[in-house]
C-alpha positions as CSV (number, residue, x, y, z in Angstrom):
1,M,-5.2,38.0,7.3
2,I,-5.6,34.6,5.9
3,D,-6.7,34.2,2.4
4,P,-9.4,31.3,2.6
5,A,-8.7,30.2,-0.6
6,P,-5.9,27.6,-1.1
7,S,-3.0,29.0,-3.7
8,H,-3.5,25.8,-5.4
9,P,-5.9,23.1,-5.9
10,T,-6.0,20.3,-3.9
11,P,-6.0,17.2,-5.3
12,F,-9.3,15.2,-5.4
13,L,-8.9,11.8,-3.5
14,L,-10.3,8.4,-3.7
15,T,-10.6,7.0,-0.3
16,T,-10.9,3.1,-2.1
17,K,-7.0,3.8,-2.7
18,L,-6.8,3.9,1.4
19,H,-8.6,0.5,2.1
20,R,-6.8,-3.0,2.0
21,P,-8.2,-5.4,-0.8
22,R,-10.0,-8.5,0.5
23,S,-8.0,-11.6,0.8
24,A,-8.4,-14.2,-1.6
25,A,-10.4,-16.6,-0.5
26,V,-7.9,-19.4,-1.7
27,A,-4.4,-19.0,-2.0
28,V,-1.3,-21.0,-2.0
29,P,0.9,-19.8,1.1
30,R,4.3,-19.0,-0.1
31,L,6.1,-19.7,3.2
32,R,9.3,-18.4,2.0
33,L,8.6,-15.4,0.9
34,L,6.1,-14.4,4.4
35,Q,9.3,-15.1,6.2
36,Q,11.8,-13.0,4.3
37,L,8.5,-10.2,5.0
38,S,9.0,-11.0,8.8
39,A,12.4,-10.8,8.6
40,G,12.2,-7.3,6.9
41,L,10.9,-5.8,9.7
42,R,14.4,-5.2,11.2
43,H,14.9,-3.0,8.4
44,P,13.0,0.5,7.9
45,L,11.4,-0.4,4.5
46,T,10.7,-3.5,2.3
47,L,10.2,-3.0,-1.3
48,I,8.1,-5.9,-3.2
49,A,8.6,-5.3,-6.8
50,A,7.1,-7.4,-9.2
51,P,5.2,-7.4,-13.0
52,A,1.4,-6.6,-12.6
53,G,-0.1,-10.3,-11.8
54,Y,2.6,-11.9,-9.8
55,G,0.9,-11.9,-6.5
56,K,2.1,-9.0,-4.6
57,T,-1.1,-8.0,-3.1
58,T,-1.9,-11.8,-2.4
59,L,1.3,-11.7,-1.2
60,I,1.0,-8.9,2.1
61,N,-2.5,-9.9,2.5
62,Q,-1.3,-12.8,3.6
63,W,1.2,-11.6,6.0
64,L,-1.1,-8.7,7.3
65,D,-3.3,-11.7,8.0
66,V,-1.1,-13.6,10.3
67,V,1.4,-10.5,12.0
68,E,-0.4,-8.3,14.4
69,L,0.8,-4.9,13.4
70,P,-0.6,-1.5,12.8
71,C,-0.6,-1.5,9.0
72,A,-1.4,1.6,6.6
73,W,-2.9,0.7,2.8
74,L,-2.3,3.0,-0.4
75,S,-2.8,1.9,-3.8
76,L,-1.1,3.6,-6.4
77,D,-1.5,3.7,-10.0
78,E,0.2,6.1,-12.9
79,S,-2.4,8.9,-12.3
80,D,-0.5,9.7,-9.3
81,G,2.5,10.3,-10.2
82,D,2.1,13.8,-9.2
83,S,4.4,14.5,-5.9
84,A,1.1,17.1,-4.5
85,T,-1.1,14.2,-4.9
86,F,0.9,11.4,-3.4
87,L,1.5,13.7,-0.4
88,A,-2.1,14.4,-0.1
89,Y,-2.7,10.7,0.3
């Protein structure tokens, strides 16, 4: 017999974390960084790390606007540090 109640609670998931933010109406294109992102397609993973406010989201949005590739989006913050929550997303 299958137990209908899960043995651990399912984390509360916010669907807004799964949507790509809107592109900025006006942003300076950073051509060198956009080229580096495209070059990164040769590798299985590209990590973009910079302090808050340095334009990571803007850069990725600009890049996604010009490449014709499917994408998935997940926005994470400190409250998503639990591995069960991360895997649920």
